[in-house]
mmCIF file of the N, C-alpha and C atoms, coordinates in Angstrom:
data_MODEL
# 
_entry.id   MODEL 
# 
loop_
_atom_site.group_PDB 
_atom_site.id 
_atom_site.type_symbol 
_atom_site.label_atom_id 
_atom_site.label_alt_id 
_atom_site.label_comp_id 
_atom_site.label_asym_id 
_atom_site.label_entity_id 
_atom_site.label_seq_id 
_atom_site.pdbx_PDB_ins_code 
_atom_site.Cartn_x 
_atom_site.Cartn_y 
_atom_site.Cartn_z 
_atom_site.occupancy 
_atom_site.B_iso_or_equiv 
_atom_site.pdbx_formal_charge 
_atom_site.auth_seq_id 
_atom_site.auth_comp_id 
_atom_site.auth_asym_id 
_atom_site.auth_atom_id 
_atom_site.pdbx_PDB_model_num 
ATOM 1   N N  . UNK A 1 1  ? 46.475 -40.571 25.675 1.00 0.00 ? 1  UNK A N  1 
ATOM 2   C CA . UNK A 1 1  ? 44.838 -40.639 26.175 1.00 0.00 ? 1  UNK A CA 1 
ATOM 3   C C  . UNK A 1 1  ? 44.016 -39.641 25.550 1.00 0.00 ? 1  UNK A C  1 
ATOM 4   N N  . UNK A 1 2  ? 43.676 -40.033 24.830 1.00 0.00 ? 2  UNK A N  1 
ATOM 5   C CA . UNK A 1 2  ? 42.566 -39.243 24.028 1.00 0.00 ? 2  UNK A CA 1 
ATOM 6   C C  . UNK A 1 2  ? 41.827 -38.090 24.078 1.00 0.00 ? 2  UNK A C  1 
ATOM 7   N N  . UNK A 1 3  ? 41.275 -36.943 24.372 1.00 0.00 ? 3  UNK A N  1 
ATOM 8   C CA . UNK A 1 3  ? 40.861 -35.974 24.538 1.00 0.00 ? 3  UNK A CA 1 
ATOM 9   C C  . UNK A 1 3  ? 39.485 -35.487 23.260 1.00 0.00 ? 3  UNK A C  1 
ATOM 10  N N  . UNK A 1 4  ? 38.440 -34.746 23.609 1.00 0.00 ? 4  UNK A N  1 
ATOM 11  C CA . UNK A 1 4  ? 38.133 -34.640 22.407 1.00 0.00 ? 4  UNK A CA 1 
ATOM 12  C C  . UNK A 1 4  ? 37.006 -32.442 23.796 1.00 0.00 ? 4  UNK A C  1 
ATOM 13  N N  . UNK A 1 5  ? 36.808 -31.701 23.320 1.00 0.00 ? 5  UNK A N  1 
ATOM 14  C CA . UNK A 1 5  ? 36.240 -30.920 23.433 1.00 0.00 ? 5  UNK A CA 1 
ATOM 15  C C  . UNK A 1 5  ? 35.238 -29.874 22.416 1.00 0.00 ? 5  UNK A C  1 
ATOM 16  N N  . UNK A 1 6  ? 34.071 -29.456 23.157 1.00 0.00 ? 6  UNK A N  1 
ATOM 17  C CA . UNK A 1 6  ? 33.436 -28.460 22.226 1.00 0.00 ? 6  UNK A CA 1 
ATOM 18  C C  . UNK A 1 6  ? 33.344 -27.164 22.213 1.00 0.00 ? 6  UNK A C  1 
ATOM 19  N N  . UNK A 1 7  ? 33.054 -26.647 21.306 1.00 0.00 ? 7  UNK A N  1 
ATOM 20  C CA . UNK A 1 7  ? 33.366 -24.978 21.288 1.00 0.00 ? 7  UNK A CA 1 
ATOM 21  C C  . UNK A 1 7  ? 32.436 -24.340 20.742 1.00 0.00 ? 7  UNK A C  1 
ATOM 22  N N  . UNK A 1 8  ? 31.634 -23.428 21.275 1.00 0.00 ? 8  UNK A N  1 
ATOM 23  C CA . UNK A 1 8  ? 30.699 -22.454 20.274 1.00 0.00 ? 8  UNK A CA 1 
ATOM 24  C C  . UNK A 1 8  ? 31.839 -21.394 19.337 1.00 0.00 ? 8  UNK A C  1 
ATOM 25  N N  . UNK A 1 9  ? 31.115 -21.292 18.671 1.00 0.00 ? 9  UNK A N  1 
ATOM 26  C CA . UNK A 1 9  ? 32.459 -20.801 17.815 1.00 0.00 ? 9  UNK A CA 1 
ATOM 27  C C  . UNK A 1 9  ? 31.188 -19.520 16.971 1.00 0.00 ? 9  UNK A C  1 
ATOM 28  N N  . UNK A 1 10 ? 31.764 -17.923 16.547 1.00 0.00 ? 10 UNK A N  1 
ATOM 29  C CA . UNK A 1 10 ? 30.853 -17.460 16.065 1.00 0.00 ? 10 UNK A CA 1 
ATOM 30  C C  . UNK A 1 10 ? 31.508 -16.301 15.478 1.00 0.00 ? 10 UNK A C  1 
ATOM 31  N N  . UNK A 1 11 ? 31.857 -16.440 13.818 1.00 0.00 ? 11 UNK A N  1 
ATOM 32  C CA . UNK A 1 11 ? 31.027 -16.774 13.538 1.00 0.00 ? 11 UNK A CA 1 
ATOM 33  C C  . UNK A 1 11 ? 29.958 -17.872 12.986 1.00 0.00 ? 11 UNK A C  1 
ATOM 34  N N  . UNK A 1 12 ? 29.359 -18.537 12.967 1.00 0.00 ? 12 UNK A N  1 
ATOM 35  C CA . UNK A 1 12 ? 29.409 -20.000 12.607 1.00 0.00 ? 12 UNK A CA 1 
ATOM 36  C C  . UNK A 1 12 ? 29.207 -20.108 10.825 1.00 0.00 ? 12 UNK A C  1 
ATOM 37  N N  . UNK A 1 13 ? 29.150 -21.377 10.387 1.00 0.00 ? 13 UNK A N  1 
ATOM 38  C CA . UNK A 1 13 ? 30.440 -21.476 9.564  1.00 0.00 ? 13 UNK A CA 1 
ATOM 39  C C  . UNK A 1 13 ? 31.158 -22.892 9.592  1.00 0.00 ? 13 UNK A C  1 
ATOM 40  N N  . UNK A 1 14 ? 31.435 -24.094 8.040  1.00 0.00 ? 14 UNK A N  1 
ATOM 41  C CA . UNK A 1 14 ? 32.418 -24.607 8.200  1.00 0.00 ? 14 UNK A CA 1 
ATOM 42  C C  . UNK A 1 14 ? 33.828 -24.184 8.893  1.00 0.00 ? 14 UNK A C  1 
ATOM 43  N N  . UNK A 1 15 ? 33.845 -23.292 7.915  1.00 0.00 ? 15 UNK A N  1 
ATOM 44  C CA . UNK A 1 15 ? 35.292 -22.779 7.582  1.00 0.00 ? 15 UNK A CA 1 
ATOM 45  C C  . UNK A 1 15 ? 35.523 -21.408 8.562  1.00 0.00 ? 15 UNK A C  1 
ATOM 46  N N  . UNK A 1 16 ? 34.938 -21.729 9.068  1.00 0.00 ? 16 UNK A N  1 
ATOM 47  C CA . UNK A 1 16 ? 34.377 -20.563 10.858 1.00 0.00 ? 16 UNK A CA 1 
ATOM 48  C C  . UNK A 1 16 ? 35.230 -21.161 12.017 1.00 0.00 ? 16 UNK A C  1 
ATOM 49  N N  . UNK A 1 17 ? 34.581 -22.316 12.347 1.00 0.00 ? 17 UNK A N  1 
ATOM 50  C CA . UNK A 1 17 ? 34.305 -23.822 12.965 1.00 0.00 ? 17 UNK A CA 1 
ATOM 51  C C  . UNK A 1 17 ? 35.829 -24.706 12.731 1.00 0.00 ? 17 UNK A C  1 
ATOM 52  N N  . UNK A 1 18 ? 36.097 -24.520 11.214 1.00 0.00 ? 18 UNK A N  1 
ATOM 53  C CA . UNK A 1 18 ? 38.134 -24.881 11.734 1.00 0.00 ? 18 UNK A CA 1 
ATOM 54  C C  . UNK A 1 18 ? 39.117 -23.671 11.744 1.00 0.00 ? 18 UNK A C  1 
ATOM 55  N N  . UNK A 1 19 ? 39.036 -22.874 11.171 1.00 0.00 ? 19 UNK A N  1 
ATOM 56  C CA . UNK A 1 19 ? 39.417 -21.509 11.782 1.00 0.00 ? 19 UNK A CA 1 
ATOM 57  C C  . UNK A 1 19 ? 40.151 -21.859 13.371 1.00 0.00 ? 19 UNK A C  1 
ATOM 58  N N  . UNK A 1 20 ? 38.744 -22.049 13.611 1.00 0.00 ? 20 UNK A N  1 
ATOM 59  C CA . UNK A 1 20 ? 38.896 -21.568 15.630 1.00 0.00 ? 20 UNK A CA 1 
ATOM 60  C C  . UNK A 1 20 ? 39.518 -22.564 16.066 1.00 0.00 ? 20 UNK A C  1 
ATOM 61  N N  . UNK A 1 21 ? 38.882 -23.667 15.788 1.00 0.00 ? 21 UNK A N  1 
ATOM 62  C CA . UNK A 1 21 ? 39.953 -25.090 16.072 1.00 0.00 ? 21 UNK A CA 1 
ATOM 63  C C  . UNK A 1 21 ? 41.398 -25.061 15.777 1.00 0.00 ? 21 UNK A C  1 
ATOM 64  N N  . UNK A 1 22 ? 42.205 -24.535 14.411 1.00 0.00 ? 22 UNK A N  1 
ATOM 65  C CA . UNK A 1 22 ? 43.113 -24.739 14.605 1.00 0.00 ? 22 UNK A CA 1 
ATOM 66  C C  . UNK A 1 22 ? 43.713 -24.070 15.288 1.00 0.00 ? 22 UNK A C  1 
ATOM 67  N N  . UNK A 1 23 ? 43.372 -23.107 15.214 1.00 0.00 ? 23 UNK A N  1 
ATOM 68  C CA . UNK A 1 23 ? 43.694 -21.854 16.800 1.00 0.00 ? 23 UNK A CA 1 
ATOM 69  C C  . UNK A 1 23 ? 43.361 -22.069 18.200 1.00 0.00 ? 23 UNK A C  1 
ATOM 70  N N  . UNK A 1 24 ? 42.651 -22.920 18.587 1.00 0.00 ? 24 UNK A N  1 
ATOM 71  C CA . UNK A 1 24 ? 42.559 -23.444 19.869 1.00 0.00 ? 24 UNK A CA 1 
ATOM 72  C C  . UNK A 1 24 ? 43.322 -24.661 20.453 1.00 0.00 ? 24 UNK A C  1 
ATOM 73  N N  . UNK A 1 25 ? 43.934 -25.629 19.553 1.00 0.00 ? 25 UNK A N  1 
ATOM 74  C CA . UNK A 1 25 ? 44.619 -26.154 19.800 1.00 0.00 ? 25 UNK A CA 1 
ATOM 75  C C  . UNK A 1 25 ? 46.400 -26.930 19.971 1.00 0.00 ? 25 UNK A C  1 
ATOM 76  N N  . UNK A 1 26 ? 46.167 -27.369 21.068 1.00 0.00 ? 26 UNK A N  1 
ATOM 77  C CA . UNK A 1 26 ? 46.678 -27.429 21.666 1.00 0.00 ? 26 UNK A CA 1 
ATOM 78  C C  . UNK A 1 26 ? 47.757 -28.582 21.287 1.00 0.00 ? 26 UNK A C  1 
ATOM 79  N N  . UNK A 1 27 ? 47.604 -29.567 21.095 1.00 0.00 ? 27 UNK A N  1 
ATOM 80  C CA . UNK A 1 27 ? 48.738 -30.711 20.518 1.00 0.00 ? 27 UNK A CA 1 
ATOM 81  C C  . UNK A 1 27 ? 49.590 -30.312 19.666 1.00 0.00 ? 27 UNK A C  1 
ATOM 82  N N  . UNK A 1 28 ? 50.557 -31.418 19.355 1.00 0.00 ? 28 UNK A N  1 
ATOM 83  C CA . UNK A 1 28 ? 51.131 -31.034 18.391 1.00 0.00 ? 28 UNK A CA 1 
ATOM 84  C C  . UNK A 1 28 ? 51.004 -31.023 17.223 1.00 0.00 ? 28 UNK A C  1 
ATOM 85  N N  . UNK A 1 29 ? 50.078 -32.439 16.944 1.00 0.00 ? 29 UNK A N  1 
ATOM 86  C CA . UNK A 1 29 ? 49.563 -31.975 15.472 1.00 0.00 ? 29 UNK A CA 1 
ATOM 87  C C  . UNK A 1 29 ? 47.864 -32.143 15.310 1.00 0.00 ? 29 UNK A C  1 
ATOM 88  N N  . UNK A 1 30 ? 47.858 -31.749 14.483 1.00 0.00 ? 30 UNK A N  1 
ATOM 89  C CA . UNK A 1 30 ? 46.313 -31.751 14.250 1.00 0.00 ? 30 UNK A CA 1 
ATOM 90  C C  . UNK A 1 30 ? 45.438 -33.030 13.164 1.00 0.00 ? 30 UNK A C  1 
ATOM 91  N N  . UNK A 1 31 ? 44.719 -33.272 13.439 1.00 0.00 ? 31 UNK A N  1 
ATOM 92  C CA . UNK A 1 31 ? 43.863 -34.438 12.651 1.00 0.00 ? 31 UNK A CA 1 
ATOM 93  C C  . UNK A 1 31 ? 42.528 -34.065 12.352 1.00 0.00 ? 31 UNK A C  1 
ATOM 94  N N  . UNK A 1 32 ? 42.303 -33.481 11.386 1.00 0.00 ? 32 UNK A N  1 
ATOM 95  C CA . UNK A 1 32 ? 40.562 -32.927 11.124 1.00 0.00 ? 32 UNK A CA 1 
ATOM 96  C C  . UNK A 1 32 ? 39.841 -33.711 10.172 1.00 0.00 ? 32 UNK A C  1 
ATOM 97  N N  . UNK A 1 33 ? 38.567 -34.142 11.102 1.00 0.00 ? 33 UNK A N  1 
ATOM 98  C CA . UNK A 1 33 ? 37.783 -34.866 9.807  1.00 0.00 ? 33 UNK A CA 1 
ATOM 99  C C  . UNK A 1 33 ? 36.249 -34.455 10.397 1.00 0.00 ? 33 UNK A C  1 
ATOM 100 N N  . UNK A 1 34 ? 35.306 -35.308 9.192  1.00 0.00 ? 34 UNK A N  1 
ATOM 101 C CA . UNK A 1 34 ? 33.646 -34.769 10.259 1.00 0.00 ? 34 UNK A CA 1 
ATOM 102 C C  . UNK A 1 34 ? 33.467 -35.522 10.975 1.00 0.00 ? 34 UNK A C  1 
ATOM 103 N N  . UNK A 1 35 ? 32.489 -35.619 11.864 1.00 0.00 ? 35 UNK A N  1 
ATOM 104 C CA . UNK A 1 35 ? 32.017 -36.949 12.493 1.00 0.00 ? 35 UNK A CA 1 
ATOM 105 C C  . UNK A 1 35 ? 31.002 -37.180 11.931 1.00 0.00 ? 35 UNK A C  1 
ATOM 106 N N  . UNK A 1 36 ? 30.759 -37.600 10.697 1.00 0.00 ? 36 UNK A N  1 
ATOM 107 C CA . UNK A 1 36 ? 29.679 -38.004 9.584  1.00 0.00 ? 36 UNK A CA 1 
ATOM 108 C C  . UNK A 1 36 ? 30.189 -39.234 9.481  1.00 0.00 ? 36 UNK A C  1 
ATOM 109 N N  . UNK A 1 37 ? 31.495 -39.561 10.092 1.00 0.00 ? 37 UNK A N  1 
ATOM 110 C CA . UNK A 1 37 ? 31.613 -41.124 9.470  1.00 0.00 ? 37 UNK A CA 1 
ATOM 111 C C  . UNK A 1 37 ? 32.342 -40.775 8.175  1.00 0.00 ? 37 UNK A C  1 
ATOM 112 N N  . UNK A 1 38 ? 32.072 -40.367 7.434  1.00 0.00 ? 38 UNK A N  1 
ATOM 113 C CA . UNK A 1 38 ? 32.397 -40.119 6.366  1.00 0.00 ? 38 UNK A CA 1 
ATOM 114 C C  . UNK A 1 38 ? 34.163 -40.381 5.779  1.00 0.00 ? 38 UNK A C  1 
ATOM 115 N N  . UNK A 1 39 ? 35.027 -40.070 7.007  1.00 0.00 ? 39 UNK A N  1 
ATOM 116 C CA . UNK A 1 39 ? 36.819 -40.385 7.424  1.00 0.00 ? 39 UNK A CA 1 
ATOM 117 C C  . UNK A 1 39 ? 37.034 -41.225 8.065  1.00 0.00 ? 39 UNK A C  1 
ATOM 118 N N  . UNK A 1 40 ? 37.808 -42.390 8.590  1.00 0.00 ? 40 UNK A N  1 
ATOM 119 C CA . UNK A 1 40 ? 38.065 -43.577 8.539  1.00 0.00 ? 40 UNK A CA 1 
ATOM 120 C C  . UNK A 1 40 ? 39.657 -42.856 9.819  1.00 0.00 ? 40 UNK A C  1 
ATOM 121 N N  . UNK A 1 41 ? 39.326 -43.073 10.757 1.00 0.00 ? 41 UNK A N  1 
ATOM 122 C CA . UNK A 1 41 ? 40.429 -42.006 11.666 1.00 0.00 ? 41 UNK A CA 1 
ATOM 123 C C  . UNK A 1 41 ? 41.394 -43.185 11.534 1.00 0.00 ? 41 UNK A C  1 
ATOM 124 N N  . UNK A 1 42 ? 41.523 -43.884 11.679 1.00 0.00 ? 42 UNK A N  1 
ATOM 125 C CA . UNK A 1 42 ? 42.421 -45.334 11.464 1.00 0.00 ? 42 UNK A CA 1 
ATOM 126 C C  . UNK A 1 42 ? 43.696 -44.893 10.777 1.00 0.00 ? 42 UNK A C  1 
ATOM 127 N N  . UNK A 1 43 ? 43.399 -44.364 9.489  1.00 0.00 ? 43 UNK A N  1 
ATOM 128 C CA . UNK A 1 43 ? 43.750 -44.198 8.174  1.00 0.00 ? 43 UNK A CA 1 
ATOM 129 C C  . UNK A 1 43 ? 44.479 -42.707 8.299  1.00 0.00 ? 43 UNK A C  1 
ATOM 130 N N  . UNK A 1 44 ? 44.463 -42.027 9.768  1.00 0.00 ? 44 UNK A N  1 
ATOM 131 C CA . UNK A 1 44 ? 45.714 -40.770 10.501 1.00 0.00 ? 44 UNK A CA 1 
ATOM 132 C C  . UNK A 1 44 ? 46.534 -40.982 11.093 1.00 0.00 ? 44 UNK A C  1 
ATOM 133 N N  . UNK A 1 45 ? 46.725 -42.700 11.273 1.00 0.00 ? 45 UNK A N  1 
ATOM 134 C CA . UNK A 1 45 ? 47.434 -42.586 11.714 1.00 0.00 ? 45 UNK A CA 1 
ATOM 135 C C  . UNK A 1 45 ? 49.400 -42.883 11.426 1.00 0.00 ? 45 UNK A C  1 
ATOM 136 N N  . UNK A 1 46 ? 49.354 -43.065 9.886  1.00 0.00 ? 46 UNK A N  1 
ATOM 137 C CA . UNK A 1 46 ? 50.848 -43.338 9.205  1.00 0.00 ? 46 UNK A CA 1 
ATOM 138 C C  . UNK A 1 46 ? 50.895 -41.739 9.178  1.00 0.00 ? 46 UNK A C  1 
ATOM 139 N N  . UNK A 1 47 ? 49.866 -41.163 9.070  1.00 0.00 ? 47 UNK A N  1 
ATOM 140 C CA . UNK A 1 47 ? 50.162 -39.517 8.318  1.00 0.00 ? 47 UNK A CA 1 
ATOM 141 C C  . UNK A 1 47 ? 51.002 -38.853 9.530  1.00 0.00 ? 47 UNK A C  1 
ATOM 142 N N  . UNK A 1 48 ? 50.079 -39.194 10.753 1.00 0.00 ? 48 UNK A N  1 
ATOM 143 C CA . UNK A 1 48 ? 50.522 -38.722 12.235 1.00 0.00 ? 48 UNK A CA 1 
ATOM 144 C C  . UNK A 1 48 ? 52.227 -39.134 12.397 1.00 0.00 ? 48 UNK A C  1 
ATOM 145 N N  . UNK A 1 49 ? 52.759 -40.330 12.066 1.00 0.00 ? 49 UNK A N  1 
ATOM 146 C CA . UNK A 1 49 ? 53.757 -41.230 12.100 1.00 0.00 ? 49 UNK A CA 1 
ATOM 147 C C  . UNK A 1 49 ? 54.348 -40.523 11.749 1.00 0.00 ? 49 UNK A C  1 
ATOM 148 N N  . UNK A 1 50 ? 54.487 -40.283 10.020 1.00 0.00 ? 50 UNK A N  1 
ATOM 149 C CA . UNK A 1 50 ? 55.746 -39.110 9.150  1.00 0.00 ? 50 UNK A CA 1 
ATOM 150 C C  . UNK A 1 50 ? 55.333 -38.217 9.575  1.00 0.00 ? 50 UNK A C  1 
ATOM 151 N N  . UNK A 1 51 ? 54.638 -37.207 10.286 1.00 0.00 ? 51 UNK A N  1 
ATOM 152 C CA . UNK A 1 51 ? 54.823 -36.315 10.581 1.00 0.00 ? 51 UNK A CA 1 
ATOM 153 C C  . UNK A 1 51 ? 55.814 -36.064 12.112 1.00 0.00 ? 51 UNK A C  1 
ATOM 154 N N  . UNK A 1 52 ? 55.778 -37.461 12.724 1.00 0.00 ? 52 UNK A N  1 
ATOM 155 C CA . UNK A 1 52 ? 56.560 -37.691 13.819 1.00 0.00 ? 52 UNK A CA 1 
ATOM 156 C C  . UNK A 1 52 ? 57.993 -37.437 13.680 1.00 0.00 ? 52 UNK A C  1 
ATOM 157 N N  . UNK A 1 53 ? 58.265 -38.076 12.292 1.00 0.00 ? 53 UNK A N  1 
ATOM 158 C CA . UNK A 1 53 ? 59.613 -38.861 11.821 1.00 0.00 ? 53 UNK A CA 1 
ATOM 159 C C  . UNK A 1 53 ? 60.457 -37.492 10.712 1.00 0.00 ? 53 UNK A C  1 
ATOM 160 N N  . UNK A 1 54 ? 59.367 -36.129 10.428 1.00 0.00 ? 54 UNK A N  1 
ATOM 161 C CA . UNK A 1 54 ? 59.737 -35.587 10.314 1.00 0.00 ? 54 UNK A CA 1 
ATOM 162 C C  . UNK A 1 54 ? 59.401 -34.229 8.503  1.00 0.00 ? 54 UNK A C  1 
ATOM 163 N N  . UNK A 1 55 ? 58.097 -34.696 8.882  1.00 0.00 ? 55 UNK A N  1 
ATOM 164 C CA . UNK A 1 55 ? 56.865 -34.642 7.355  1.00 0.00 ? 55 UNK A CA 1 
ATOM 165 C C  . UNK A 1 55 ? 57.152 -33.128 8.168  1.00 0.00 ? 55 UNK A C  1 
ATOM 166 N N  . UNK A 1 56 ? 57.032 -32.331 6.789  1.00 0.00 ? 56 UNK A N  1 
ATOM 167 C CA . UNK A 1 56 ? 56.757 -31.114 7.154  1.00 0.00 ? 56 UNK A CA 1 
ATOM 168 C C  . UNK A 1 56 ? 55.171 -30.490 7.329  1.00 0.00 ? 56 UNK A C  1 
ATOM 169 N N  . UNK A 1 57 ? 54.318 -31.935 5.808  1.00 0.00 ? 57 UNK A N  1 
ATOM 170 C CA . UNK A 1 57 ? 53.177 -31.495 6.598  1.00 0.00 ? 57 UNK A CA 1 
ATOM 171 C C  . UNK A 1 57 ? 52.120 -33.448 5.574  1.00 0.00 ? 57 UNK A C  1 
ATOM 172 N N  . UNK A 1 58 ? 51.435 -33.602 6.000  1.00 0.00 ? 58 UNK A N  1 
ATOM 173 C CA . UNK A 1 58 ? 51.130 -34.420 5.865  1.00 0.00 ? 58 UNK A CA 1 
ATOM 174 C C  . UNK A 1 58 ? 49.263 -34.409 5.496  1.00 0.00 ? 58 UNK A C  1 
ATOM 175 N N  . UNK A 1 59 ? 48.692 -34.571 3.711  1.00 0.00 ? 59 UNK A N  1 
ATOM 176 C CA . UNK A 1 59 ? 46.957 -34.171 3.831  1.00 0.00 ? 59 UNK A CA 1 
ATOM 177 C C  . UNK A 1 59 ? 46.573 -35.766 3.267  1.00 0.00 ? 59 UNK A C  1 
ATOM 178 N N  . UNK A 1 60 ? 45.752 -36.370 3.617  1.00 0.00 ? 60 UNK A N  1 
ATOM 179 C CA . UNK A 1 60 ? 44.448 -37.298 2.759  1.00 0.00 ? 60 UNK A CA 1 
ATOM 180 C C  . UNK A 1 60 ? 44.215 -36.833 2.135  1.00 0.00 ? 60 UNK A C  1 
ATOM 181 N N  . UNK A 1 61 ? 43.404 -37.327 1.547  1.00 0.00 ? 61 UNK A N  1 
ATOM 182 C CA . UNK A 1 61 ? 42.249 -37.656 0.384  1.00 0.00 ? 61 UNK A CA 1 
ATOM 183 C C  . UNK A 1 61 ? 40.811 -38.384 0.456  1.00 0.00 ? 61 UNK A C  1 
ATOM 184 N N  . UNK A 1 62 ? 40.079 -38.051 0.523  1.00 0.00 ? 62 UNK A N  1 
ATOM 185 C CA . UNK A 1 62 ? 39.205 -39.207 0.522  1.00 0.00 ? 62 UNK A CA 1 
ATOM 186 C C  . UNK A 1 62 ? 38.344 -39.654 -1.168 1.00 0.00 ? 62 UNK A C  1 
ATOM 187 N N  . UNK A 1 63 ? 39.253 -38.345 -1.820 1.00 0.00 ? 63 UNK A N  1 
ATOM 188 C CA . UNK A 1 63 ? 38.915 -38.943 -3.397 1.00 0.00 ? 63 UNK A CA 1 
ATOM 189 C C  . UNK A 1 63 ? 39.739 -40.062 -3.843 1.00 0.00 ? 63 UNK A C  1 
ATOM 190 N N  . UNK A 1 64 ? 40.721 -40.928 -3.277 1.00 0.00 ? 64 UNK A N  1 
ATOM 191 C CA . UNK A 1 64 ? 41.295 -41.708 -3.157 1.00 0.00 ? 64 UNK A CA 1 
ATOM 192 C C  . UNK A 1 64 ? 40.413 -43.026 -2.910 1.00 0.00 ? 64 UNK A C  1 
ATOM 193 N N  . UNK A 1 65 ? 40.224 -43.638 -3.493 1.00 0.00 ? 65 UNK A N  1 
ATOM 194 C CA . UNK A 1 65 ? 39.524 -45.266 -3.060 1.00 0.00 ? 65 UNK A CA 1 
ATOM 195 C C  . UNK A 1 65 ? 38.050 -45.054 -3.631 1.00 0.00 ? 65 UNK A C  1 
ATOM 196 N N  . UNK A 1 66 ? 37.733 -45.258 -2.731 1.00 0.00 ? 66 UNK A N  1 
ATOM 197 C CA . UNK A 1 66 ? 36.124 -45.594 -3.086 1.00 0.00 ? 66 UNK A CA 1 
ATOM 198 C C  . UNK A 1 66 ? 35.414 -44.570 -2.089 1.00 0.00 ? 66 UNK A C  1 
ATOM 199 N N  . UNK A 1 67 ? 34.013 -43.302 -3.011 1.00 0.00 ? 67 UNK A N  1 
ATOM 200 C CA . UNK A 1 67 ? 33.300 -43.122 -2.900 1.00 0.00 ? 67 UNK A CA 1 
ATOM 201 C C  . UNK A 1 67 ? 31.531 -43.691 -2.643 1.00 0.00 ? 67 UNK A C  1 
ATOM 202 N N  . UNK A 1 68 ? 31.197 -43.800 -1.636 1.00 0.00 ? 68 UNK A N  1 
ATOM 203 C CA . UNK A 1 68 ? 29.850 -43.984 -1.558 1.00 0.00 ? 68 UNK A CA 1 
ATOM 204 C C  . UNK A 1 68 ? 29.391 -43.416 -1.947 1.00 0.00 ? 68 UNK A C  1 
ATOM 205 N N  . UNK A 1 69 ? 28.133 -44.106 -2.792 1.00 0.00 ? 69 UNK A N  1 
ATOM 206 C CA . UNK A 1 69 ? 26.829 -43.319 -3.777 1.00 0.00 ? 69 UNK A CA 1 
ATOM 207 C C  . UNK A 1 69 ? 26.696 -42.448 -2.191 1.00 0.00 ? 69 UNK A C  1 
ATOM 208 N N  . UNK A 1 70 ? 26.091 -40.989 -3.067 1.00 0.00 ? 70 UNK A N  1 
ATOM 209 C CA . UNK A 1 70 ? 25.179 -40.024 -2.426 1.00 0.00 ? 70 UNK A CA 1 
ATOM 210 C C  . UNK A 1 70 ? 26.227 -39.678 -0.709 1.00 0.00 ? 70 UNK A C  1 
ATOM 211 N N  . UNK A 1 71 ? 27.301 -40.440 -0.952 1.00 0.00 ? 71 UNK A N  1 
ATOM 212 C CA . UNK A 1 71 ? 28.021 -39.405 -0.038 1.00 0.00 ? 71 UNK A CA 1 
ATOM 213 C C  . UNK A 1 71 ? 28.586 -38.478 -0.073 1.00 0.00 ? 71 UNK A C  1 
ATOM 214 N N  . UNK A 1 72 ? 29.135 -37.227 -1.212 1.00 0.00 ? 72 UNK A N  1 
ATOM 215 C CA . UNK A 1 72 ? 28.630 -35.664 -1.398 1.00 0.00 ? 72 UNK A CA 1 
ATOM 216 C C  . UNK A 1 72 ? 27.809 -35.378 -2.494 1.00 0.00 ? 72 UNK A C  1 
ATOM 217 N N  . UNK A 1 73 ? 26.924 -35.280 -2.109 1.00 0.00 ? 73 UNK A N  1 
ATOM 218 C CA . UNK A 1 73 ? 25.622 -34.401 -2.625 1.00 0.00 ? 73 UNK A CA 1 
ATOM 219 C C  . UNK A 1 73 ? 26.283 -33.365 -3.105 1.00 0.00 ? 73 UNK A C  1 
# 
């Protein structure tokens, strides 16, 4: 079952939000991505599968492949 929750984080800021979210996570694995559709979350499935098979860490990069014009001003 997929779930999401929204939490208010103080102090404000992207880094503070990520740190607070990671600290509050209750799942076995954490998949991080922005809600502006700059990530295709389907691509995280093989990464989570690698973790389930024993990988210590798995990181993706949106710099490999296509970056749409004006996507990262």
